[in-house]
py3Dmol code that shows the C-alpha trace and the ligand (Angstrom):
import py3Dmol

protein = """\
ATOM      1  CA  MET A   1      35.234  36.211 -12.357  1.00  0.00           C
ATOM      2  CA  SER A   2      33.128  35.699 -15.486  1.00  0.00           C
ATOM      3  CA  GLY A   3      32.509  39.335 -16.532  1.00  0.00           C
ATOM      4  CA  ARG A   4      34.114  40.768 -19.627  1.00  0.00           C
ATOM      5  CA  LEU A   5      34.827  44.271 -20.752  1.00  0.00           C
ATOM      6  CA  ALA A   6      35.662  45.283 -24.333  1.00  0.00           C
ATOM      7  CA  VAL A   7      36.816  48.803 -25.169  1.00  0.00           C
ATOM      8  CA  VAL A   8      35.656  49.207 -28.743  1.00  0.00           C
ATOM      9  CA  GLY A   9      36.723  51.678 -31.437  1.00  0.00           C
ATOM     10  CA  LEU A  10      33.870  52.638 -33.758  1.00  0.00           C
ATOM     11  CA  GLY A  11      35.993  54.426 -36.364  1.00  0.00           C
ATOM     12  CA  PRO A  12      35.263  57.970 -37.527  1.00  0.00           C
ATOM     13  CA  GLY A  13      31.610  57.452 -38.426  1.00  0.00           C
ATOM     14  CA  ASP A  14      31.170  55.563 -41.674  1.00  0.00           C
ATOM     15  CA  PRO A  15      29.815  52.068 -40.841  1.00  0.00           C
ATOM     16  CA  ARG A  16      32.188  50.662 -43.489  1.00  0.00           C
ATOM     17  CA  TYR A  17      35.054  51.757 -41.227  1.00  0.00           C
ATOM     18  CA  LEU A  18      33.849  49.553 -38.362  1.00  0.00           C
ATOM     19  CA  THR A  19      36.060  46.465 -38.179  1.00  0.00           C
ATOM     20  CA  PRO A  20      34.480  43.001 -38.078  1.00  0.00           C
ATOM     21  CA  GLU A  21      36.127  42.493 -34.662  1.00  0.00           C
ATOM     22  CA  ALA A  22      34.448  45.644 -33.307  1.00  0.00           C
ATOM     23  CA  GLU A  23      31.127  44.600 -34.783  1.00  0.00           C
ATOM     24  CA  ALA A  24      31.379  41.177 -33.107  1.00  0.00           C
ATOM     25  CA  ALA A  25      32.234  42.742 -29.728  1.00  0.00           C
ATOM     26  CA  LEU A  26      29.228  45.071 -29.987  1.00  0.00           C
ATOM     27  CA  GLY A  27      27.028  42.094 -30.851  1.00  0.00           C
ATOM     28  CA  ASP A  28      28.238  40.121 -27.811  1.00  0.00           C
ATOM     29  CA  ALA A  29      27.663  42.915 -25.293  1.00  0.00           C
ATOM     30  CA  GLU A  30      24.785  42.877 -22.828  1.00  0.00           C
ATOM     31  CA  ALA A  31      25.471  46.492 -21.896  1.00  0.00           C
ATOM     32  CA  LEU A  32      26.944  49.418 -23.823  1.00  0.00           C
ATOM     33  CA  TYR A  33      28.587  52.443 -22.240  1.00  0.00           C
ATOM     34  CA  GLY A  34      29.745  55.594 -24.022  1.00  0.00           C
ATOM     35  CA  TYR A  35      29.276  59.210 -24.964  1.00  0.00           C
ATOM     36  CA  GLY A  36      25.673  59.560 -26.173  1.00  0.00           C
ATOM     37  CA  PRO A  37      26.360  60.491 -29.844  1.00  0.00           C
ATOM     38  CA  TYR A  38      28.791  57.558 -30.184  1.00  0.00           C
ATOM     39  CA  LEU A  39      26.240  55.129 -28.737  1.00  0.00           C
ATOM     40  CA  ASP A  40      23.698  56.477 -31.230  1.00  0.00           C
ATOM     41  CA  ARG A  41      25.901  55.109 -34.014  1.00  0.00           C
ATOM     42  CA  VAL A  42      25.497  51.537 -32.755  1.00  0.00           C
ATOM     43  CA  PRO A  43      22.372  49.834 -34.130  1.00  0.00           C
ATOM     44  CA  ALA A  44      19.924  48.863 -31.373  1.00  0.00           C
ATOM     45  CA  ARG A  45      19.800  45.194 -30.372  1.00  0.00           C
ATOM     46  CA  SER A  46      17.046  43.714 -28.263  1.00  0.00           C
ATOM     47  CA  GLY A  47      18.078  42.846 -24.737  1.00  0.00           C
ATOM     48  CA  GLN A  48      21.093  45.153 -24.828  1.00  0.00           C
ATOM     49  CA  ALA A  49      21.118  47.947 -22.223  1.00  0.00           C
ATOM     50  CA  ARG A  50      22.633  51.353 -23.023  1.00  0.00           C
ATOM     51  CA  TYR A  51      24.222  53.775 -20.595  1.00  0.00           C
ATOM     52  CA  PRO A  52      24.962  57.074 -22.363  1.00  0.00           C
ATOM     53  CA  SER A  53      26.969  59.742 -20.544  1.00  0.00           C
ATOM     54  CA  ASP A  54      28.476  63.146 -21.182  1.00  0.00           C
ATOM     55  CA  ASN A  55      31.882  63.402 -22.851  1.00  0.00           C
ATOM     56  CA  ARG A  56      33.420  64.987 -19.758  1.00  0.00           C
ATOM     57  CA  GLU A  57      32.513  62.000 -17.584  1.00  0.00           C
ATOM     58  CA  GLU A  58      35.070  59.529 -18.876  1.00  0.00           C
ATOM     59  CA  GLY A  59      36.411  58.474 -15.459  1.00  0.00           C
ATOM     60  CA  ALA A  60      32.957  57.907 -13.974  1.00  0.00           C
ATOM     61  CA  ARG A  61      31.839  56.063 -17.123  1.00  0.00           C
ATOM     62  CA  ALA A  62      34.895  53.803 -17.016  1.00  0.00           C
ATOM     63  CA  ALA A  63      34.286  53.000 -13.329  1.00  0.00           C
ATOM     64  CA  ALA A  64      30.601  52.256 -13.947  1.00  0.00           C
ATOM     65  CA  ALA A  65      31.440  49.926 -16.839  1.00  0.00           C
ATOM     66  CA  LEU A  66      34.102  48.094 -14.800  1.00  0.00           C
ATOM     67  CA  LEU A  67      31.720  47.697 -11.876  1.00  0.00           C
ATOM     68  CA  HIS A  68      29.094  46.267 -14.205  1.00  0.00           C
ATOM     69  CA  ALA A  69      31.570  43.805 -15.763  1.00  0.00           C
ATOM     70  CA  ALA A  70      32.781  42.814 -12.286  1.00  0.00           C
ATOM     71  CA  GLN A  71      29.213  41.758 -11.511  1.00  0.00           C
ATOM     72  CA  GLY A  72      29.518  39.189 -14.300  1.00  0.00           C
ATOM     73  CA  ALA A  73      28.138  41.065 -17.314  1.00  0.00           C
ATOM     74  CA  CYS A  74      29.579  41.260 -20.819  1.00  0.00           C
ATOM     75  CA  VAL A  75      30.106  45.005 -21.240  1.00  0.00           C
ATOM     76  CA  ALA A  76      31.347  47.142 -24.143  1.00  0.00           C
ATOM     77  CA  VAL A  77      32.591  50.712 -23.792  1.00  0.00           C
ATOM     78  CA  VAL A  78      32.627  52.565 -27.110  1.00  0.00           C
ATOM     79  CA  SER A  79      34.850  55.343 -28.408  1.00  0.00           C
ATOM     80  CA  GLY A  80      34.801  57.175 -31.727  1.00  0.00           C
ATOM     81  CA  GLY A  81      37.840  56.412 -33.881  1.00  0.00           C
ATOM     82  CA  ASP A  82      40.355  54.365 -31.922  1.00  0.00           C
ATOM     83  CA  PRO A  83      39.768  53.911 -28.182  1.00  0.00           C
ATOM     84  CA  GLY A  84      43.476  54.328 -27.468  1.00  0.00           C
ATOM     85  CA  VAL A  85      43.727  57.788 -29.082  1.00  0.00           C
ATOM     86  CA  PHE A  86      42.542  60.521 -26.686  1.00  0.00           C
ATOM     87  CA  ALA A  87      39.708  58.251 -25.611  1.00  0.00           C
ATOM     88  CA  MET A  88      38.322  55.576 -23.304  1.00  0.00           C
ATOM     89  CA  ALA A  89      41.107  52.956 -23.300  1.00  0.00           C
ATOM     90  CA  ALA A  90      43.379  55.055 -21.068  1.00  0.00           C
ATOM     91  CA  ALA A  91      40.412  56.005 -18.845  1.00  0.00           C
ATOM     92  CA  ILE A  92      39.696  52.294 -18.320  1.00  0.00           C
ATOM     93  CA  CYS A  93      43.364  51.572 -17.512  1.00  0.00           C
ATOM     94  CA  GLU A  94      43.439  54.464 -15.032  1.00  0.00           C
ATOM     95  CA  GLN A  95      40.402  53.064 -13.221  1.00  0.00           C
ATOM     96  CA  ILE A  96      41.833  49.533 -13.183  1.00  0.00           C
ATOM     97  CA  GLU A  97      45.055  50.831 -11.670  1.00  0.00           C
ATOM     98  CA  GLN A  98      43.258  52.884  -9.004  1.00  0.00           C
ATOM     99  CA  GLY A  99      40.274  50.596  -8.408  1.00  0.00           C
ATOM    100  CA  PRO A 100      39.672  47.452  -6.361  1.00  0.00           C
ATOM    101  CA  GLU A 101      42.105  44.564  -6.787  1.00  0.00           C
ATOM    102  CA  SER A 102      39.309  42.422  -8.277  1.00  0.00           C
ATOM    103  CA  TRP A 103      39.164  44.642 -11.402  1.00  0.00           C
ATOM    104  CA  ARG A 104      42.636  43.393 -12.335  1.00  0.00           C
ATOM    105  CA  GLU A 105      41.204  39.882 -12.711  1.00  0.00           C
ATOM    106  CA  LEU A 106      38.643  40.963 -15.306  1.00  0.00           C
ATOM    107  CA  ASP A 107      38.869  39.855 -18.926  1.00  0.00           C
ATOM    108  CA  VAL A 108      39.508  43.234 -20.581  1.00  0.00           C
ATOM    109  CA  SER A 109      40.163  43.680 -24.306  1.00  0.00           C
ATOM    110  CA  PHE A 110      40.909  46.708 -26.464  1.00  0.00           C
ATOM    111  CA  ILE A 111      39.584  46.648 -30.001  1.00  0.00           C
ATOM    112  CA  PRO A 112      41.193  49.141 -32.344  1.00  0.00           C
ATOM    113  CA  GLY A 113      39.382  51.451 -34.705  1.00  0.00           C
ATOM    114  CA  ILE A 114      40.380  53.776 -37.532  1.00  0.00           C
ATOM    115  CA  THR A 115      41.447  56.970 -35.835  1.00  0.00           C
ATOM    116  CA  ALA A 116      40.443  60.377 -37.243  1.00  0.00           C
ATOM    117  CA  MET A 117      43.922  61.331 -38.470  1.00  0.00           C
ATOM    118  CA  LEU A 118      44.124  58.215 -40.648  1.00  0.00           C
ATOM    119  CA  ALA A 119      40.627  58.743 -42.037  1.00  0.00           C
ATOM    120  CA  VAL A 120      41.332  62.415 -42.833  1.00  0.00           C
ATOM    121  CA  ALA A 121      44.728  61.617 -44.366  1.00  0.00           C
ATOM    122  CA  ALA A 122      43.212  58.958 -46.600  1.00  0.00           C
ATOM    123  CA  LYS A 123      40.697  61.483 -48.000  1.00  0.00           C
ATOM    124  CA  ILE A 124      43.442  63.723 -49.387  1.00  0.00           C
ATOM    125  CA  GLY A 125      46.488  61.631 -50.257  1.00  0.00           C
ATOM    126  CA  ALA A 126      49.382  61.026 -47.903  1.00  0.00           C
ATOM    127  CA  PRO A 127      49.983  63.992 -45.596  1.00  0.00           C
ATOM    128  CA  LEU A 128      51.275  61.554 -42.932  1.00  0.00           C
ATOM    129  CA  GLY A 129      53.655  59.964 -45.444  1.00  0.00           C
ATOM    130  CA  HIS A 130      56.705  60.579 -43.280  1.00  0.00           C
ATOM    131  CA  ASP A 131      57.366  61.103 -39.540  1.00  0.00           C
ATOM    132  CA  PHE A 132      54.367  62.572 -37.753  1.00  0.00           C
ATOM    133  CA  CYS A 133      52.902  63.075 -34.310  1.00  0.00           C
ATOM    134  CA  ALA A 134      49.462  63.628 -32.831  1.00  0.00           C
ATOM    135  CA  LEU A 135      48.563  66.311 -30.304  1.00  0.00           C
ATOM    136  CA  SER A 136      45.321  67.204 -28.603  1.00  0.00           C
ATOM    137  CA  LEU A 137      44.788  70.952 -28.414  1.00  0.00           C
ATOM    138  CA  SER A 138      42.426  70.508 -25.502  1.00  0.00           C
ATOM    139  CA  ASP A 139      43.761  71.999 -22.313  1.00  0.00           C
ATOM    140  CA  ASN A 140      41.158  70.272 -20.147  1.00  0.00           C
ATOM    141  CA  LEU A 141      43.682  67.696 -18.959  1.00  0.00           C
ATOM    142  CA  LYS A 142      46.976  69.581 -19.372  1.00  0.00           C
ATOM    143  CA  PRO A 143      48.125  73.175 -19.065  1.00  0.00           C
ATOM    144  CA  TRP A 144      48.224  75.318 -22.214  1.00  0.00           C
ATOM    145  CA  ASP A 145      51.931  76.120 -21.847  1.00  0.00           C
ATOM    146  CA  LEU A 146      52.649  72.374 -22.204  1.00  0.00           C
ATOM    147  CA  VAL A 147      50.667  72.372 -25.466  1.00  0.00           C
ATOM    148  CA  GLU A 148      52.787  75.300 -26.676  1.00  0.00           C
ATOM    149  CA  ARG A 149      56.041  73.553 -25.776  1.00  0.00           C
ATOM    150  CA  ARG A 150      54.948  70.412 -27.613  1.00  0.00           C
ATOM    151  CA  LEU A 151      53.936  72.419 -30.683  1.00  0.00           C
ATOM    152  CA  ASP A 152      57.360  74.126 -30.676  1.00  0.00           C
ATOM    153  CA  ALA A 153      59.160  70.804 -30.291  1.00  0.00           C
ATOM    154  CA  ALA A 154      57.128  69.018 -32.972  1.00  0.00           C
ATOM    155  CA  ALA A 155      57.311  71.789 -35.556  1.00  0.00           C
ATOM    156  CA  SER A 156      61.004  72.491 -35.020  1.00  0.00           C
ATOM    157  CA  ALA A 157      61.816  68.767 -35.269  1.00  0.00           C
ATOM    158  CA  GLY A 158      60.072  68.514 -38.642  1.00  0.00           C
ATOM    159  CA  PHE A 159      57.102  66.331 -37.689  1.00  0.00           C
ATOM    160  CA  VAL A 160      53.803  66.517 -39.525  1.00  0.00           C
ATOM    161  CA  ILE A 161      51.328  67.356 -36.734  1.00  0.00           C
ATOM    162  CA  ALA A 162      47.827  65.937 -36.447  1.00  0.00           C
ATOM    163  CA  LEU A 163      45.784  68.205 -34.184  1.00  0.00           C
ATOM    164  CA  TYR A 164      42.863  66.585 -32.387  1.00  0.00           C
ATOM    165  CA  ASN A 165      40.279  68.704 -30.513  1.00  0.00           C
ATOM    166  CA  PRO A 166      41.350  71.912 -32.280  1.00  0.00           C
ATOM    167  CA  VAL A 167      38.399  74.055 -31.177  1.00  0.00           C
ATOM    168  CA  SER A 168      35.435  73.949 -28.843  1.00  0.00           C
ATOM    169  CA  ARG A 169      33.001  76.525 -27.479  1.00  0.00           C
ATOM    170  CA  ALA A 170      34.912  76.557 -24.199  1.00  0.00           C
ATOM    171  CA  ARG A 171      38.272  77.031 -25.976  1.00  0.00           C
ATOM    172  CA  PRO A 172      37.824  79.895 -28.477  1.00  0.00           C
ATOM    173  CA  TRP A 173      41.376  81.309 -28.693  1.00  0.00           C
ATOM    174  CA  GLN A 174      43.599  78.253 -28.453  1.00  0.00           C
ATOM    175  CA  PHE A 175      43.544  77.296 -32.133  1.00  0.00           C
ATOM    176  CA  GLY A 176      44.644  80.761 -33.357  1.00  0.00           C
ATOM    177  CA  ASN A 177      47.346  80.786 -30.711  1.00  0.00           C
ATOM    178  CA  ALA A 178      48.559  77.342 -31.863  1.00  0.00           C
ATOM    179  CA  MET A 179      48.712  78.444 -35.516  1.00  0.00           C
ATOM    180  CA  GLU A 180      50.662  81.562 -34.545  1.00  0.00           C
ATOM    181  CA  ARG A 181      53.061  79.325 -32.628  1.00  0.00           C
ATOM    182  CA  LEU A 182      53.564  77.012 -35.603  1.00  0.00           C
ATOM    183  CA  ARG A 183      54.265  79.980 -37.930  1.00  0.00           C
ATOM    184  CA  ARG A 184      57.332  80.729 -35.810  1.00  0.00           C
ATOM    185  CA  HIS A 185      58.848  77.496 -37.105  1.00  0.00           C
ATOM    186  CA  LEU A 186      57.206  76.866 -40.466  1.00  0.00           C
ATOM    187  CA  PRO A 187      56.694  78.890 -43.670  1.00  0.00           C
ATOM    188  CA  GLU A 188      53.280  80.574 -44.059  1.00  0.00           C
ATOM    189  CA  THR A 189      52.770  78.455 -47.184  1.00  0.00           C
ATOM    190  CA  THR A 190      52.898  75.151 -45.259  1.00  0.00           C
ATOM    191  CA  PRO A 191      49.780  73.134 -46.165  1.00  0.00           C
ATOM    192  CA  ALA A 192      47.177  72.499 -43.468  1.00  0.00           C
ATOM    193  CA  VAL A 193      44.468  69.903 -44.134  1.00  0.00           C
ATOM    194  CA  PHE A 194      41.095  70.430 -42.446  1.00  0.00           C
ATOM    195  CA  GLY A 195      38.956  67.291 -42.234  1.00  0.00           C
ATOM    196  CA  ARG A 196      35.508  67.734 -40.713  1.00  0.00           C
ATOM    197  CA  ALA A 197      33.104  64.898 -39.816  1.00  0.00           C
ATOM    198  CA  VAL A 198      34.993  62.519 -42.062  1.00  0.00           C
ATOM    199  CA  GLY A 199      32.999  59.397 -42.849  1.00  0.00           C
ATOM    200  CA  ARG A 200      29.704  61.107 -41.994  1.00  0.00           C
ATOM    201  CA  PRO A 201      27.109  62.681 -44.323  1.00  0.00           C
ATOM    202  CA  ASP A 202      28.317  66.233 -43.584  1.00  0.00           C
ATOM    203  CA  GLU A 203      31.984  65.431 -44.316  1.00  0.00           C
ATOM    204  CA  LEU A 204      34.134  68.333 -45.522  1.00  0.00           C
ATOM    205  CA  VAL A 205      37.832  68.179 -46.385  1.00  0.00           C
ATOM    206  CA  SER A 206      39.798  71.248 -47.463  1.00  0.00           C
ATOM    207  CA  VAL A 207      43.369  72.513 -47.737  1.00  0.00           C
ATOM    208  CA  ALA A 208      44.598  75.882 -46.489  1.00  0.00           C
ATOM    209  CA  THR A 209      48.011  77.374 -45.910  1.00  0.00           C
ATOM    210  CA  LEU A 210      49.322  77.935 -42.408  1.00  0.00           C
ATOM    211  CA  ALA A 211      48.741  81.690 -42.995  1.00  0.00           C
ATOM    212  CA  GLU A 212      45.051  81.051 -43.756  1.00  0.00           C
ATOM    213  CA  ALA A 213      44.529  78.415 -41.080  1.00  0.00           C
ATOM    214  CA  ASP A 214      43.165  80.703 -38.336  1.00  0.00           C
ATOM    215  CA  ALA A 215      40.414  81.946 -40.664  1.00  0.00           C
ATOM    216  CA  THR A 216      39.450  78.437 -41.825  1.00  0.00           C
ATOM    217  CA  PRO A 217      36.349  77.111 -40.049  1.00  0.00           C
ATOM    218  CA  ALA A 218      37.111  74.376 -37.531  1.00  0.00           C
ATOM    219  CA  ASP A 219      35.032  72.888 -34.754  1.00  0.00           C
ATOM    220  CA  MET A 220      34.946  69.906 -32.409  1.00  0.00           C
ATOM    221  CA  ALA A 221      34.354  67.514 -35.325  1.00  0.00           C
ATOM    222  CA  THR A 222      37.431  68.766 -37.210  1.00  0.00           C
ATOM    223  CA  LEU A 223      40.917  67.302 -37.306  1.00  0.00           C
ATOM    224  CA  VAL A 224      43.730  69.470 -38.674  1.00  0.00           C
ATOM    225  CA  ILE A 225      46.921  68.075 -40.182  1.00  0.00           C
ATOM    226  CA  VAL A 226      49.718  70.636 -40.431  1.00  0.00           C
ATOM    227  CA  GLY A 227      52.455  69.617 -42.842  1.00  0.00           C
ATOM    228  CA  THR A 228      56.187  70.199 -42.796  1.00  0.00           C
ATOM    229  CA  ARG A 229      58.505  72.150 -45.081  1.00  0.00           C
ATOM    230  CA  GLU A 230      58.437  69.150 -47.402  1.00  0.00           C
ATOM    231  CA  THR A 231      54.662  68.617 -47.566  1.00  0.00           C
ATOM    232  CA  ARG A 232      53.392  69.226 -51.109  1.00  0.00           C
ATOM    233  CA  VAL A 233      50.072  69.965 -52.805  1.00  0.00           C
ATOM    234  CA  ILE A 234      49.383  68.478 -56.238  1.00  0.00           C
ATOM    235  CA  VAL A 235      46.768  70.513 -58.094  1.00  0.00           C
ATOM    236  CA  ARG A 236      44.674  68.375 -60.450  1.00  0.00           C
ATOM    237  CA  PRO A 237      42.296  69.622 -63.146  1.00  0.00           C
ATOM    238  CA  GLY A 238      38.700  68.702 -62.322  1.00  0.00           C
ATOM    239  CA  ARG A 239      39.722  66.818 -59.188  1.00  0.00           C
ATOM    240  CA  SER A 240      40.445  67.764 -55.609  1.00  0.00           C
ATOM    241  CA  PRO A 241      44.114  68.371 -54.770  1.00  0.00           C
ATOM    242  CA  LEU A 242      46.379  65.721 -53.321  1.00  0.00           C
ATOM    243  CA  VAL A 243      48.478  66.569 -50.288  1.00  0.00           C
ATOM    244  CA  TYR A 244      51.468  64.432 -49.479  1.00  0.00           C
ATOM    245  CA  THR A 245      54.643  64.375 -47.424  1.00  0.00           C
ATOM    246  CA  PRO A 246      57.444  62.713 -49.383  1.00  0.00           C
ATOM    247  CA  ARG A 247      59.103  59.687 -47.836  1.00  0.00           C
ATOM    248  CA  ALA A 248      62.598  61.165 -48.060  1.00  0.00           C
ATOM    249  CA  ALA A 249      63.205  63.810 -45.400  1.00  0.00           C
ATOM    250  CA  VAL A 250      65.529  66.754 -45.733  1.00  0.00           C
ATOM    251  CA  GLU A 251      67.623  67.771 -42.754  1.00  0.00           C
ATOM    252  CA  VAL A 252      65.834  70.322 -40.535  1.00  0.00           C
ATOM    253  CA  SER A 253      67.998  73.170 -39.312  1.00  0.00           C
ATOM    254  CA  ALA A 254      68.089  73.675 -35.560  1.00  0.00           C
TER     255      ALA A 254
END
"""
ligand_1 = """\
26
LIG
N 39.352 58.499 -30.317
C 39.116 59.455 -31.383
C 39.579 60.850 -31.021
C 38.828 61.484 -29.862
S 39.269 63.150 -29.621
C 39.839 58.967 -32.657
O 40.649 58.050 -32.576
O 39.575 59.524 -33.726
C 37.992 63.952 -30.574
C 38.607 64.643 -31.782
O 38.862 63.680 -32.811
C 37.718 65.683 -32.446
O 37.781 66.946 -31.800
C 38.340 65.733 -33.831
O 39.548 66.472 -33.804
C 38.709 64.268 -34.084
N 37.666 63.537 -34.822
C 36.911 62.525 -34.347
N 36.100 62.056 -35.322
C 36.370 62.775 -36.441
C 35.865 62.753 -37.782
N 34.929 61.893 -38.169
N 36.377 63.650 -38.678
C 37.337 64.503 -38.295
N 37.852 64.569 -37.040
C 37.369 63.716 -36.123
"""
view = py3Dmol.view(width=600, height=400)
view.addModel(protein, "pdb")
view.setStyle({"model": 0}, {"cartoon": {"style": "trace"}})
view.addModel(ligand_1, "xyz")
view.setStyle({"model": 1}, {"stick": {}})
view.zoomTo()
view.show()
């Protein structure tokens, strides 16, 4: 079977964050699949077909791309950030596992990208400087009580928490509920970094406390990093603050 499929991470938006490997894979592709706004970030090339789809159609998009590659084409599926972080790489693997045996023979590669939490962290210092975890607040693919249990476990174990998908129009109350949950384990003064559209022209990065977090604007393009008891803010005259989590951890009480 001569078809190839590359699952390509585009990074958070700034073209300088696109790796040379990702750029080469996009250049090689005869067909591009992805969520429309992500495809719009890829410069047009003559002879390259584009198949945009909605962001809720990941399974169908993955199947369509695999089918196309199985017919012998060189196909790229794009994701924002890293394709392995709440994105297309797992959707492709799911389809390969469930799909026809022939899909297992395809040449499939996964090309990493800079994920949002790393891009946001780099804008403000080192909030992920010690143990951290990443959680999606979307309850499209898991029940909300599981999100709550994971928030409890992460905060009580002393992890910095990167929150993907904090808010959407269909999920208006979840973010406030999550912040209330975290305040059960963490002081109200715990720093929370809000990074919106990082790497894009409308980028906005700010720092709030956990007490202020509910009232801080957040949307689907925002990633929130909630610190630990150790996370610190360095105020600097004439410059934006630095937020960092020291490398030496203190013992968390049970
Ligand atoms: N695969 C992507 C994540 C997809 S989930 C990655 O690795 O980054 C989508 C969520 O990612 C958004 O709701 C937001 O929380 C975060 N996100 C994606 N791009 C972002 C950006 N440029 N700035 C801030 N957050 C971003």
